[in-house]
C-alpha positions in Angstrom: 4.0 -19.5 -75.3 5.9 -17.6 -77.1 9.2 -15.6 -75.4 10.4 -12.9 -76.2 13.5 -11.3 -75.2 14.8 -8.2 -73.6 18.7 -8.7 -72.9 21.1 -5.6 -71.1 24.1 -4.6 -73.1 23.3 -7.4 -75.5 24.2 -11.1 -73.7 24.7 -13.7 -75.6 21.4 -16.2 -75.8 23.7 -18.6 -76.5 25.2 -18.1 -73.0 22.0 -17.4 -71.5 19.4 -20.2 -72.4 18.7 -23.5 -70.6 23.0 -24.0 -70.3 23.3 -26.8 -67.8 25.6 -25.9 -64.7 29.5 -27.6 -66.0 30.4 -28.5 -62.1 29.6 -32.3 -62.4 32.5 -32.6 -64.9 35.7 -33.0 -63.7 38.6 -34.0 -65.3 41.5 -35.5 -64.4 43.8 -35.4 -62.5 47.4 -36.6 -62.1 49.8 -37.2 -58.9 51.8 -34.0 -59.9 48.5 -32.4 -59.9 47.2 -33.6 -56.3 51.5 -33.1 -55.5 51.7 -29.5 -56.1 47.9 -28.0 -55.1 47.2 -29.8 -51.8 48.5 -29.6 -48.3 50.1 -33.1 -48.9 51.8 -34.8 -45.0 55.8 -33.6 -46.9 54.3 -29.8 -46.0 51.4 -30.2 -42.9 53.8 -30.8 -40.5 56.0 -27.2 -40.8 54.6 -24.0 -40.9 57.1 -21.7 -43.1 58.8 -18.5 -41.6 61.2 -16.8 -43.3 63.5 -17.2 -47.1 66.8 -16.2 -48.0 67.0 -16.1 -52.0 70.4 -16.1 -53.4 70.1 -16.0 -57.0 73.2 -15.7 -59.7 72.1 -14.5 -62.8 74.0 -15.5 -66.5 72.6 -13.9 -69.2 74.8 -15.5 -71.7 73.6 -19.0 -71.1 70.1 -18.1 -69.8 70.5 -19.9 -66.8 70.7 -19.5 -62.7 71.9 -20.8 -59.8 71.5 -20.3 -56.0 70.8 -21.3 -52.8 67.6 -20.4 -50.8 67.7 -21.0 -47.0 64.3 -21.6 -45.9 63.8 -21.1 -41.5 60.4 -23.2 -40.5 58.4 -23.8 -37.6 57.8 -27.4 -36.4 54.3 -27.9 -36.4 53.8 -31.8 -36.0 55.9 -34.8 -35.9 57.7 -34.8 -39.7 61.0 -36.3 -40.3 60.9 -36.0 -44.5 59.6 -32.6 -46.3 58.1 -31.3 -49.6 60.4 -28.9 -51.5 58.8 -28.1 -55.6 61.5 -27.5 -58.1 60.4 -27.6 -61.6 62.3 -29.3 -64.6 64.9 -28.8 -66.1 65.9 -26.5 -62.8 67.5 -29.4 -60.0 68.4 -29.2 -56.6 72.2 -30.0 -56.7 72.0 -30.3 -52.5 70.4 -30.1 -49.1 71.9 -28.8 -46.4 70.7 -28.7 -42.4 72.9 -28.1 -39.7 76.3 -28.4 -41.8 74.9 -32.1 -43.1 73.5 -33.5 -46.6 70.7 -34.9 -46.4 68.7 -37.7 -48.6 66.7 -36.3 -51.6 64.6 -38.0 -53.6 62.7 -36.4 -56.8 59.2 -37.3 -57.8 58.5 -35.0 -61.0 58.9 -31.7 -59.6 58.5 -32.7 -55.4 61.9 -33.3 -54.2 61.7 -35.2 -51.1 63.7 -34.0 -48.4 64.6 -36.7 -45.1 66.6 -34.5 -42.6 68.5 -36.4 -40.0 67.8 -34.5 -36.7 64.8 -34.8 -35.1 61.8 -31.9 -35.3 60.9 -31.3 -32.2 57.5 -29.0 -32.1 57.8 -25.5 -31.5 61.3 -25.6 -32.7 62.5 -23.1 -35.0 65.0 -24.7 -37.7 66.1 -23.8 -41.7 67.7 -26.1 -44.2 69.8 -24.8 -47.4 68.6 -25.6 -51.1 71.3 -25.3 -53.3 70.1 -25.4 -56.8 70.5 -24.2 -60.6 70.0 -24.7 -64.6 68.1 -23.1 -67.1 64.7 -22.4 -65.9 62.1 -22.9 -68.7 61.3 -19.2 -71.5 58.7 -17.7 -71.5 56.7 -17.9 -74.4 53.9 -15.6 -73.7 54.1 -13.9 -70.5 52.6 -13.3 -68.6 49.9 -16.0 -69.5 52.2 -18.7 -69.9 55.5 -18.6 -67.5 58.7 -18.6 -67.1 61.8 -16.4 -67.1 62.6 -13.8 -69.8 65.4 -13.2 -71.9 65.9 -10.4 -74.0 68.2 -7.4 -74.8 67.4 -3.7 -74.5 67.7 -1.3 -77.5 71.2 -0.6 -76.6 72.1 -4.3 -76.7 72.3 -5.0 -73.2 70.3 -7.9 -71.2 66.5 -7.1 -70.5 65.3 -9.9 -67.9 62.4 -10.5 -65.8 59.9 -13.9 -64.7 56.3 -14.1 -64.4 55.2 -17.4 -62.7 51.5 -17.0 -61.1 50.1 -19.7 -63.6 52.8 -21.9 -63.7 54.4 -21.7 -60.0 57.1 -19.5 -58.4 58.7 -23.0 -58.4 59.4 -23.2 -62.3 63.0 -21.2 -61.0 63.3 -21.6 -57.7 63.3 -24.4 -54.9 60.2 -23.4 -52.3 56.7 -24.5 -50.5 54.8 -23.6 -53.5 51.6 -23.6 -52.2 49.5 -20.5 -51.5 48.1 -21.2 -48.3 51.6 -20.3 -46.2 53.8 -17.8 -46.6 56.9 -16.5 -45.2 56.6 -13.5 -42.6 59.8 -12.2 -44.8 62.1 -12.9 -47.6 65.6 -11.8 -48.8 66.3 -11.6 -52.1 69.7 -11.5 -53.2 70.4 -11.5 -56.6 73.3 -11.2 -58.4 73.9 -9.8 -61.8 77.1 -9.1 -64.6 78.1 -5.5 -64.1 76.5 -2.8 -65.5 73.0 -4.5 -64.5 70.7 -3.6 -61.9 68.4 -6.1 -60.4 64.9 -4.8 -58.8 62.9 -7.1 -56.5 60.7 -6.7 -53.7 60.4 -4.5 -50.7 63.1 -2.4 -49.5 66.7 -1.9 -51.2 69.0 -3.1 -48.1 72.6 -3.1 -49.5 74.5 -3.2 -52.7 77.7 -5.4 -53.0 80.6 -4.7 -55.8 82.4 -8.4 -56.0 85.8 -8.9 -57.4 84.1 -10.6 -60.1 82.9 -7.6 -61.7 79.2 -8.6 -60.4 77.4 -6.9 -58.5 74.6 -7.9 -55.8 71.1 -6.6 -54.9 69.5 -7.6 -51.7 66.5 -6.5 -50.8 64.4 -7.5 -47.9 60.2 -7.7 -48.1 59.1 -7.2 -44.3 55.5 -8.4 -45.3 54.4 -11.4 -46.1 54.3 -12.4 -49.1 53.0 -15.1 -52.2 55.6 -17.3 -54.1 54.2 -16.6 -57.2 54.8 -12.0 -56.2 58.7 -12.6 -55.6 60.3 -11.3 -58.3 63.2 -10.4 -60.2 63.7 -7.4 -63.2 67.6 -7.5 -64.2 67.9 -4.3 -67.0 70.7 -0.9 -67.1 67.2 0.8 -65.2 67.5 4.5 -64.5 65.6 5.1 -61.9 63.4 8.2 -60.4 60.9 8.3 -57.1 58.5 10.5 -55.1 56.3 10.3 -51.9 52.7 9.6 -51.7 51.0 11.2 -48.2 49.1 8.3 -47.7 46.4 7.0 -45.3 49.5 5.2 -42.9 52.0 8.7 -43.8 54.1 8.9 -46.3 54.6 6.1 -49.2 57.9 5.8 -50.5 57.0 5.1 -55.0 59.9 4.4 -56.7 60.4 3.9 -60.6 62.7 1.6 -62.6 62.5 2.3 -66.2 64.8 1.7 -69.5 66.7 4.7 -69.9 65.3 5.5 -73.2 61.7 5.7 -71.6 63.1 7.7 -68.7 60.8 10.6 -70.2 57.7 8.6 -71.1 57.8 7.3 -67.7 57.6 10.5 -65.6 54.6 11.2 -67.6 52.4 8.2 -67.1 53.3 7.3 -64.2 51.7 10.0 -62.6 49.3 7.7 -62.5 50.5 5.6 -59.8 49.7 8.2 -56.6 46.3 9.0 -58.6 45.0 5.2 -58.5 46.5 5.0 -54.7 44.4 7.9 -53.6 41.7 6.1 -55.4 42.0 2.6 -53.9 42.6 3.7 -50.3 39.4 5.3 -50.9 37.8 1.9 -51.6 39.7 -0.4 -50.0 41.6 0.9 -47.3 45.5 2.3 -46.6 47.9 0.9 -48.9 49.0 -2.9 -47.5 53.0 -2.7 -48.2 54.0 0.7 -46.6 57.5 -0.5 -45.1 58.2 -1.9 -48.4 56.8 0.3 -50.6 55.6 0.7 -54.0 57.7 -0.1 -57.1 56.8 -0.2 -60.6 59.4 -1.6 -62.8 59.7 -2.0 -66.3 59.6 -5.5 -67.7 59.4 -7.1 -71.2 56.3 -8.4 -71.0 53.2 -6.4 -70.7 52.9 -6.7 -66.6 51.7 -8.7 -63.7 51.2 -8.2 -59.8 54.3 -9.1 -57.8 54.0 -8.2 -54.6 54.9 -3.9 -53.8 57.1 -4.4 -57.6 54.6 -4.5 -59.8 55.9 -5.1 -63.5 54.7 -2.9 -66.6 55.4 -3.2 -70.0 52.0 -1.5 -71.8 54.0 0.3 -73.6 53.3 3.8 -71.8 49.9 4.8 -73.3 46.5 4.7 -71.6 43.9 1.6 -72.4 44.8 -2.0 -72.7 48.0 -2.1 -75.2 46.0 1.3 -76.2 42.5 -0.6 -76.2 39.7 -0.6 -73.9 38.8 -3.5 -73.0 35.0 -2.6 -72.1 34.3 -0.4 -75.6 32.2 2.3 -73.3 35.6 4.7 -73.9 36.8 4.8 -69.9 39.1 2.5 -70.4 41.5 4.7 -72.4 41.3 7.5 -69.3 43.8 5.2 -67.8 46.3 2.9 -67.8 45.0 -0.4 -67.7 48.4 -1.9 -66.6 49.3 0.5 -63.8 45.6 0.2 -62.3 45.4 -3.4 -62.8 48.7 -4.8 -61.8 48.3 -2.2 -58.7 45.0 -3.1 -57.7 46.4 -6.3 -56.7 48.5 -5.4 -53.8 45.0 -5.4 -51.9 43.2 -8.5 -53.9 45.8 -11.2 -54.1 49.0 -9.7 -52.4 47.1 -8.1 -49.2 44.3 -11.2 -49.0 45.6 -14.3 -50.7 43.7 -17.4 -51.5 44.5 -21.1 -49.3 43.8 -22.5 -53.0 44.5 -21.8 -56.8 40.8 -22.7 -57.2 39.7 -19.6 -55.2 41.7 -17.2 -57.7 38.9 -15.5 -58.6 39.2 -14.0 -55.2 42.4 -12.4 -56.8 41.0 -11.8 -60.0 36.6 -10.1 -59.7 37.7 -7.8 -57.3 40.6 -6.8 -59.4 38.7 -6.5 -61.7 36.2 -4.7 -60.2 39.0 -2.3 -58.8 39.0 -0.8 -62.9 35.4 0.3 -62.5 35.8 1.4 -58.8 39.0 4.2 -59.9 36.6 5.3 -63.3 34.4 5.7 -61.3 36.2 7.6 -58.2 37.7 10.0 -60.9 35.1 10.0 -63.9 31.8 9.7 -61.5 29.5 6.4 -60.7 27.8 6.2 -63.8 31.0 6.1 -65.8 32.7 3.4 -63.5 29.3 1.4 -64.4 29.9 1.7 -67.6 32.8 0.8 -68.3 31.9 -2.6 -66.1 29.1 -3.3 -67.9 30.8 -3.1 -71.5 33.0 -6.3 -70.2 30.3 -7.9 -70.4 30.4 -9.1 -74.2 33.8 -10.9 -73.1 32.1 -13.5 -71.1 32.0 -16.4 -72.3 30.3 -18.8 -69.5 31.4 -21.5 -70.4 32.7 -23.1 -67.4 32.1 -22.3 -63.3 34.2 -19.4 -62.0 35.3 -21.9 -58.7 38.4 -24.2 -59.8 39.1 -28.1 -59.1 40.6 -27.9 -55.1 43.5 -29.7 -53.9 45.0 -29.7 -57.5 46.2 -26.3 -58.6 43.3 -26.0 -60.8 41.7 -22.2 -61.1 38.2 -22.0 -62.5 36.9 -20.3 -65.8 38.5 -16.6 -67.2 35.2 -15.8 -66.8 36.5 -14.5 -62.7 37.5 -11.5 -64.6 34.8 -9.8 -66.6 31.9 -11.9 -64.9 33.8 -11.6 -61.6 34.0 -8.0 -61.7 30.0 -7.5 -63.0 29.1 -10.0 -60.0 30.3 -7.7 -57.8 28.6 -5.1 -59.2 25.6 -6.7 -59.1 26.0 -7.5 -55.5 26.5 -4.0 -55.2 23.3 -3.0 -56.5 21.5 -5.7 -54.3 23.2 -4.4 -51.2 22.5 -0.8 -52.4 24.4 1.1 -49.9 27.3 2.9 -51.0 29.2 3.4 -48.3 27.9 -0.1 -46.3 30.0 -1.0 -49.9 32.8 0.7 -49.5 32.6 -0.5 -45.4 33.1 -4.3 -47.1 35.6 -3.2 -49.1 37.6 -2.0 -46.8 36.9 -4.4 -43.9 37.2 -7.3 -46.3 41.5 -5.6 -46.3 41.5 -4.7 -43.0 39.3 -8.0 -41.1 42.0 -10.4 -43.9 45.4 -7.6 -43.5 47.8 -10.3 -44.9 46.0 -13.5 -44.5 45.6 -16.3 -46.7 41.5 -16.9 -47.5 39.1 -19.4 -48.3 35.9 -18.7 -50.9 34.0 -19.4 -47.7 35.3 -16.8 -45.5 34.9 -14.2 -48.4 31.6 -14.9 -48.8 30.4 -15.2 -45.5 31.8 -11.8 -44.0 30.1 -10.0 -47.2 26.7 -11.6 -45.7 27.8 -10.7 -42.0 28.5 -7.2 -43.2 25.5 -6.5 -45.4 23.4 -7.7 -43.4 21.3 -10.4 -45.6 21.4 -14.0 -47.0 23.9 -14.5 -49.8 24.1 -18.3 -50.4 22.2 -18.6 -53.9 23.9 -15.4 -55.4 27.3 -17.1 -54.9 26.0 -20.5 -56.0 24.6 -18.7 -58.9 27.3 -16.5 -59.9 30.9 -19.0 -58.7 29.2 -21.9 -59.4 27.3 -22.3 -62.2 27.3 -20.4 -65.6 23.5 -19.5 -67.0 23.0 -16.3 -66.5 19.7 -16.3 -64.3 16.5 -14.7 -66.5 13.6 -12.4 -64.8 10.4 -14.1 -66.7 7.2 -11.6 -67.0 3.7 -11.4 -68.2 1.1 -9.2 -68.2 -2.5 -10.5 -67.7 -5.5 -7.6 -66.7 -3.5 -5.0 -65.9 -1.3 -7.0 -63.9 2.7 -8.1 -63.8 4.0 -11.4 -62.7 6.8 -12.6 -62.8 9.1 -15.5 -61.7 13.2 -15.9 -61.9 14.1 -18.8 -64.2 17.6 -20.2 -65.3 18.9 -20.3 -61.8 20.2 -22.5 -59.3 17.4 -24.0 -57.0 16.3 -21.3 -54.4 17.8 -18.3 -56.1 16.1 -15.3 -54.8 18.3 -12.4 -56.0 15.5 -8.9 -55.5 16.6 -6.6 -58.5 15.2 -3.5 -59.8 12.8 -2.5 -62.9 11.6 -0.2 -64.7 7.8 -0.8 -64.8 6.1 1.9 -66.9 8.7 4.0 -66.6 8.8 4.2 -63.1 11.6 2.1 -60.5 10.1 -0.7 -58.5 12.4 -3.6 -56.7 11.0 -6.9 -56.9 12.1 -9.6 -54.9 10.9 -12.7 -57.5 11.7 -16.3 -56.5 11.2 -19.8 -58.9 7.1 -19.0 -58.9 5.3 -17.2 -60.1 4.0 -13.8 -57.9 0.7 -13.0 -57.3 -0.3 -10.2 -59.1 1.5 -6.5 -59.8 -1.2 -3.6 -60.4 0.4 -2.0 -63.4 -1.2 0.7 -65.7 -2.6 -0.2 -69.3 0.5 -1.3 -71.8 3.1 -0.8 -69.6 6.1 -1.8 -70.1 9.1 -4.0 -68.0 12.8 -3.3 -68.3 15.4 -4.7 -65.9 17.9 -2.1 -64.8 20.9 -2.9 -66.6 23.8 -2.7 -63.8 22.0 -5.8 -62.7 24.0 -9.2 -64.4 20.8 -11.2 -65.4 18.1 -11.3 -68.4 14.5 -10.8 -69.0 12.2 -13.2 -70.9 8.5 -11.5 -71.6 6.6 -14.5 -72.2 3.1 -13.5 -74.0 -0.3 -15.8 -74.7 
């Protein structure tokens, strides 16, 4: 038998054919991985309610010190609490009801022995005092930590980025995504002449006797740990109001003074983003906390209600088009992508880092939807298809549970394409939009699992999708439609796929549109015209293989 391939957008043969799933390959994990990534017994007995994080920033020494007051509700019997803080930062003491508590360090986990009885249902708090020189970010936002640089005027320009490494790289917290505070007060003290911009609304500003200034930012809504932000600089500020689905939304922008004019032009895309994403995903999730764009000395991150920006005031991704379609230069990648995380990451947050695709796949796909909203459906489709050349199919998108380990970076481009493919299967654009909006309404301000997301989509679509998610999230193979012609009949089946894979697919046969329902078995013959051609619809992330005698 001879095999001839027709691959949408030149899919790599190496990544396409006969690759074995890697789900059985599990790397070794340490005790520290488990302490960080699992719900330990020292975490399980208490529910986080509220943080008051107080931080003093010393730019000259590149150090911070402060206190985090942690309020919690007792869920079950427990007397030992796990707090996380990574070296070289250190906890100096922990206090409850005026008494210092016993603290033991185990790597990056600090275990605190509480003196008083923790009665089920009671609400208590501890004060965690800390200090040190936090890890300096070498390549933020991918390499997490604090960035300490100076602006063109020689003034400090400081920011954190810590999605991967975790918030505990610079402040003590319950550093697991399954539990979020219901609200938070962030008080940051900086030298005179500088401003801190953090999450939520600016509640008050204190001018201190030691020539420092303290900015108090209050977050009304639940917030994930890694989204907690400090950005320190000599900022210029401007604002506007966006009239959205829930009324007036306050939009504030903080940029270096030298970039004010450029920012006033480039940041016009903020309200364009809000209009497009409210259409697709529903109301902006944090009206009470407002929306901010904040200039920082790295590319940018999705800090909740304080999205950070460093894309050089140019469209594209640092001026380039990640899709090679031309459409990627029609918008500022960082504004659109990082703000898209307000819906998928900050509103809907994974319970375990293994499910990080929930954040990145949907947000990658949001770029396509932004393009579609302003430039048309085919433009959006061309954009997402254009990113396929960046897919590696190296390992599954789903990571390893309980050890703070995410899956493949394919959660971005492959994730966007699996959602685009899913839209084709549903084949009803209004239903698809209803599902996207429904996700944000149903799981509003919640932490979720992959199963919850999968089940919701399948239920709302009215179709069984287990095989689909197993193929694209838990396997690395690209499914192939194998086909051949014999006696003016077409025969076809799915190959290179998980057991039970039966995705319906659109194909052009002899130039005419047909919906096929392949399975792993060869189909019965389908009558076609003599010398008919076969072409898989390019909007499906799949391949086609012609078999001839």
